[in-house]
C-alpha positions as CSV (number, residue, x, y, z in Angstrom):
1,M,-13.1,-26.0,4.8
2,T,-10.5,-23.5,5.7
3,I,-11.3,-19.7,5.7
4,K,-8.4,-17.2,5.7
5,V,-9.2,-13.5,5.7
6,E,-6.7,-10.8,4.7
7,L,-8.0,-7.5,6.1
8,G,-5.3,-5.3,4.6
9,L,-5.3,-1.8,5.8
10,S,-8.7,-2.2,7.4
11,M,-7.0,-4.3,10.1
12,V,-6.7,-1.1,12.1
13,F,-10.5,-1.0,12.7
14,T,-11.8,-4.5,11.5
15,T,-11.7,-7.9,13.1
16,Y,-12.8,-11.3,11.8
17,K,-13.6,-14.2,14.1
18,D,-15.7,-17.3,13.7
19,G,-17.3,-16.0,10.4
20,V,-18.2,-12.5,11.7
21,F,-16.6,-9.2,10.7
22,E,-16.7,-6.4,13.3
23,I,-16.0,-3.1,11.6
24,N,-15.5,0.0,13.8
25,P,-13.8,2.8,11.9
26,G,-12.7,5.9,13.6
27,Q,-13.0,9.5,12.3
28,R,-9.7,9.2,10.6
29,N,-10.3,5.8,8.9
30,T,-11.9,7.0,5.7
31,G,-11.5,5.6,2.2
32,E,-11.8,2.2,0.5
33,F,-10.3,-0.8,2.1
34,R,-10.0,-4.1,0.2
35,V,-10.6,-7.4,2.1
36,I,-9.7,-10.8,0.6
37,V,-11.3,-14.0,1.7
38,R,-9.7,-17.3,0.7
39,L,-11.7,-20.5,0.9
40,T,-9.9,-23.9,0.7
41,D,-11.7,-27.2,0.8
42,D,-10.6,-30.2,2.9
43,N,-10.2,-32.7,0.0
44,P,-7.0,-34.6,-0.7
45,D,-6.5,-32.4,-3.7
46,P,-7.7,-29.1,-2.2
47,K,-9.1,-26.3,-4.3
48,T,-9.0,-22.7,-3.3
49,S,-11.4,-19.8,-4.2
50,F,-10.6,-16.2,-3.6
51,Y,-13.3,-13.5,-3.0
52,S,-12.7,-9.8,-2.3
53,F,-14.8,-6.9,-1.3
54,Y,-14.3,-3.3,-0.2
55,I,-15.1,-1.7,3.1
56,I,-16.0,1.9,2.2
57,V,-15.9,4.4,5.0
58,P,-17.2,7.8,3.8
59,T,-15.9,11.2,5.2
60,I,-18.6,12.7,7.3
61,E,-18.1,16.3,8.1
62,V,-19.7,17.7,11.2
63,E,-18.7,20.9,13.0
64,E,-17.1,19.0,15.9
65,E,-14.9,17.0,13.5
66,K,-13.7,20.2,11.8
67,Q,-12.7,21.6,15.2
68,Q,-10.8,18.5,16.1
69,A,-9.1,18.4,12.8
70,S,-7.8,21.9,13.2
71,G,-6.0,20.8,16.5
72,G,-5.2,17.4,15.0
73,L,-3.1,14.5,16.3
74,T,0.3,15.6,17.5
75,A,3.4,13.6,18.4
76,K,6.4,14.3,20.5
77,I,9.8,12.5,20.4
78,E,10.2,11.1,23.8
79,S,13.7,9.7,23.3
80,V,16.3,8.8,20.7
81,S,18.7,5.8,21.0
82,K,22.2,5.8,19.7
83,S,21.1,3.5,17.0
84,G,18.4,5.9,15.8
85,V,15.4,4.3,17.4
86,L,12.8,7.0,18.3
87,V,10.1,6.7,20.9
88,I,7.2,8.8,19.8
89,R,4.4,9.7,22.2
90,F,1.1,10.8,20.5
91,S,-1.3,13.4,22.0
92,E,-4.2,11.0,22.1
93,D,-4.7,7.2,21.9
94,I,-4.6,5.8,18.4
95,L,-5.9,2.5,17.2
96,S,-3.3,-0.2,17.1
97,P,-3.5,-3.2,14.7
98,A,-2.9,-6.8,15.8
99,N,0.3,-6.9,13.7
100,F,2.2,-3.6,14.1
101,T,4.7,-4.5,11.4
102,M,1.9,-3.7,8.9
103,I,2.1,0.0,9.8
104,D,3.8,1.9,7.0
105,E,3.5,5.2,5.1
106,S,0.0,4.4,3.9
107,V,-1.2,4.0,7.6
108,L,0.9,6.6,9.4
109,K,2.5,9.6,7.8
110,L,5.6,11.0,9.5
111,S,7.2,14.3,8.6
112,I,9.8,16.6,10.0
113,T,9.0,20.2,10.5
114,S,11.3,23.2,11.1
115,D,11.3,25.4,14.1
116,W,8.9,27.7,12.2
117,G,6.4,24.9,11.6
118,R,7.1,24.4,7.9
119,A,7.6,20.9,6.5
120,A,11.3,20.2,6.0
121,S,10.8,18.6,2.6
122,Q,14.5,18.5,1.7
123,I,15.1,16.0,4.5
124,K,14.5,12.4,3.2
125,F,14.1,9.5,5.6
126,D,12.8,6.0,5.8
127,W,11.2,4.5,8.9
128,E,9.6,1.3,10.2
129,V,7.8,0.4,13.4
130,V,9.9,-1.9,15.6
131,A,7.7,-2.0,18.7
132,W,4.2,-0.8,19.7
């Protein structure tokens, strides 16, 4: 039997190996995360079954979390290439998934702020992670 597991967005804090899930969400990994398990038998005419479940990580508010949230994660543009590739340095280590190409707007929100700290909503841009 072949077992394939699609961790989806939970891949940032979940691993699957040899039939065991290891789930270690951080303070910012809250919400519902769908996991899909595909089982395929080894017969000449194989049959496949799909199962899914949700990892639910609740928001837990404690005083220390509130203080950290007010400071928040910050990022600084370290360099910009002529082709528009940015190198961004974060103020603290962040979890990195095994496949960085899965990082998109649902995992990491990027915005541009003005000199006064206000979001520059009139500037529209697309982005993708090209290296981690």
